[in-house]
N, C-alpha and C positions, 0 to 999 in steps of 0.2 A: 293424844297418847304419845309418850316419848318414843323416839326411834333411834336406832343406831345404823350406821352405814358401814358396809364392808364390801370392798371390791365392786362398788357400784350397785349393790343390792340393798334395798331398804328393809330393815327388820324392826318389828315392834319390840316392846319391852320383854316379851316372852321368848324372843328369838325367832319368831315365825317369820319367814320371808314374805314380803308383800309384793311390790312391783319394782322393776328396774328403773332407776332414776336416770333415764337416758339423757334428759335435758340438762342435767347438771354434770354429766361426764365430759371431760375434755377430750376431743378427738385430735389425732395428730394433724398437723397442718398439711393441707393438700398440696401436692407438688404441681406447680404451674407448668403446663406444656409450653414449649417455645412456640411462638407464633410462626406460621409458615414464612420462610425466607428471612427469619430474624438473624440467622448466622451468615447471610450472604453479604458479599462486598457491596458497598454502595454503588449505584449506577452513576458513572461520571462520563464525560465526553472522552477522556483518555481511555477509559476501559472500553467504551463503545468502539473507538478507533482501533484499538488493539485486537478486539474480537473480529472486526471487519477484515483486517489484514490476514488474520488466521484463516478465515473462510475463503478469502481470495487465493491464498497460497494453496488451499486444499482443492477448490473447485473452479477458480477463475472469477474475474469480475462480472462476467455476464450472468453467472449463476447466483450472484449475491442478491439477496432480497431482504427487505426489512423483517419479514416473518422469520426467515432463517437466522437472521442476526439476533432477534429477540429470543429465539430458542437457544442459541449459543450462549446468550447471557443469562438464560433461565429466568426471563422476565416476561411480562405480558407485552404484547405489541403496543398497547396504549401507553405504557410506561416509556417505551423507546421513542414513540412519537412525541412525547412531552419534551424530550431532549433534542431530537432531530426531526425536522419537519417531514422529510421524505428522502428517497435515495439520492436525488440530485444534491441536496444539502450534505448528505453523508459523503458523497464523492468530493465535495468542496473541502470537507474536513480531512479527508484522506490526502488530497493534494497538498494542503498546508503541512500535514504530518510528514509527507515525503521530503519537503524542503527542510523541515525541522531536523530530520535525521541525516540529511546530507552534510558531510563535513566540510562545508564551505570555508570555515575558518582555518582549516588545515592547508588551504591553497596559498602559496606564497605570492606576495605582490612583487612585481619588478617593473622596470621601465619598458620592458618589451611587452606591449599590449597584445601582440599576436601570440607570443609565447604563453601569456596568461590565459588567453581564451582557448588556445589549443590544449593546455593542461586541464582547464575546466571541462572542456568538451569530452576529453578522454575519461576523466574521472566521473563525470556525470553519466556518461554512457555505461561505464562499468557498474555504477551504482544502480541504474535502472534495470540493466540486464539481470542483476542479482535478485530482483524483486518482481514476482509474477505480476504481469499486467500493469506495472508501474507507469510505463509510457502511455498506456491507454488511459489511465487515470488522469495524467497531466495534459493530454492532448487537448488543446484549445481551452484549458482551464486558466482563468485569470481572476484569482480570488485574493483579496488584499489582506492576507495574514501577515503577521510580523516576520516570519522566516522567509516567505517569498519576497517581501519588500526588501529585506536585508540583502538577499542574494541579488535581486534586481538592481539595487543601488550600487553594488560592487561591480556588476557586469557593465552597467552604464558608465561607471567611472572609467573603466578600462577603454570602452569604446570612445568616449569623449576625449580621452587623453591621446587618442590616435590622430586627432585632427579632423575627425568627421564632424559635420554639422549636427545640429540638434535633431533634425528630421532623419538624417542618415543614421545617426546613432540609435534612435528608437526603432527604425526599420531593421537595422542590423541585429539588434537584440532579438527581435521576433524571428528573424531569419536563422540565427544560430540555434535558438531553442527548437524551432521547427525541424531543423536538420537533425539534431540529436534525437528528438522524439521520433521522427519519421524513420530514421535508420534503425533505432531499437525496435520499433514496431515491425519493420521489414525483417530483421534478423531473428525475431522471436516468434514470428508467425509460421506455422507449418508450411513448407514450400510445396507440398503436394498432398493428395489424399493418402498416399502410401505412408508418408511421414506422420500425418495426423493419426494413422492407424497403428503406428508404433515402429516403423522402420527408422533406423538412425539416419540423420541427415548426411553423414559421411558416406554410408553405403548408397544412399539414393543419388548423391552427387557423382559417385564413381560410375554408377549405371548410366547416369545422364551424360557424363563425359564420353563414355563409349558410344552412346547413341549419336551424339553430335559428331564424333570423329568418323562415323560411318555414313554421314550424309554425303550427298553428291558434291564434290568439290567444284564442279562446274556451276551448280546452282547456288551453293553456299560457301564460296571460297573463304570468306573472312570468318564465318562462324566456325568452320572446320579448323582453320588455323589457330583460332583463339579458344578452342574447346577446353583446354587445360586451365587457362586463366579464368574463363567464365565459371568454371565449376570448382575452383579451388576452395577448400573448406574454411580457410581463415578469413575473418572479416576485419581484423585489426588494421591491416594495411589499407583495405578499402575505405574504412571509416576515416583514417588519418589523411588519406589522399583527398577525399571529398571535403573534409573540414579545412585542410590547407588551401585547397582551391578557393573555397568560400572566403577565407581570411585574406588570401592574396587579392581577391576581387575587391574586398573592402579597402585594402591598402591602396589599390589603384584609385579608389574614389578620393582618397585624401590627397593624391597628387594633382588633382584637377584644379 
C-alpha cells in the first residue's frame, strides 16, 4: 500500500495515520560531556614544585604531605607518585628549584674573593629568609641539579682563586653554606613558646633584656653588662660579623 510521510508519521493512501517511523527519524546529535579533568592543566614537575611551595608558605615544610599536595593539584595520589617517588624526592626537587630562582648571575665577579663570598652570603641569606622553610629544605641537601652545580662551580672558583688548596676549598664551600643555612634556621625559628604563640620577637626581646638587667651583677656580671647587645633586634650585623670572621679565618689559611 502506498504511503506518505509527514512530520515523522506514516499515512496510508487514504490519509489514515499508522505508526511513527521512529527508526527513520534523525535525532539531534548528542552533546558529549567533557571527561572529568579534561580541562585541567597537565601535571608537570614544575607545576608540582610550584604547588608544593604554595603549601609550604601556607603551613610549613613539616605539614607538607604527598596527599595534601595531590589534593592541591586536584589529582589522585597515584598520579603524583608517577611523577615523584616520595616526599624525599620532592624535597630534592624543591632544593634544586631554590637554586634555580636565586639570582646568582646578578652577583658581580671581582678579584676580591672575600668580597665576592661576603656579597653572596648576604644575598643568599636574604633570599632564604624571604621564603618560608627554605633553609630547612636546603640543610644537608646535596642534589646534582644544573642550577646547584652552576652555583657551586662559581663559589669554588672564588675559593680556589684565594690560594686555598683543593681540600681546603672544598671544606670552605661546605663551611660557608652551613653557616648561612644555620644562621637562617636560627633567626627564623621562634625563640620561645611566647613567640611561637604570637608575641612579636621585638616585644619578647625587650622583656628578656629587662630580665637580664635585673639579674645579680655579682653572679652574672658579664651577662648583665651585655644585656642590651645580647637582645638587640637586628641580625644583619651579627650575620656580617660571623661571616667576616669565617672568611678571615680562610684567608689565614692561605698565608700558611
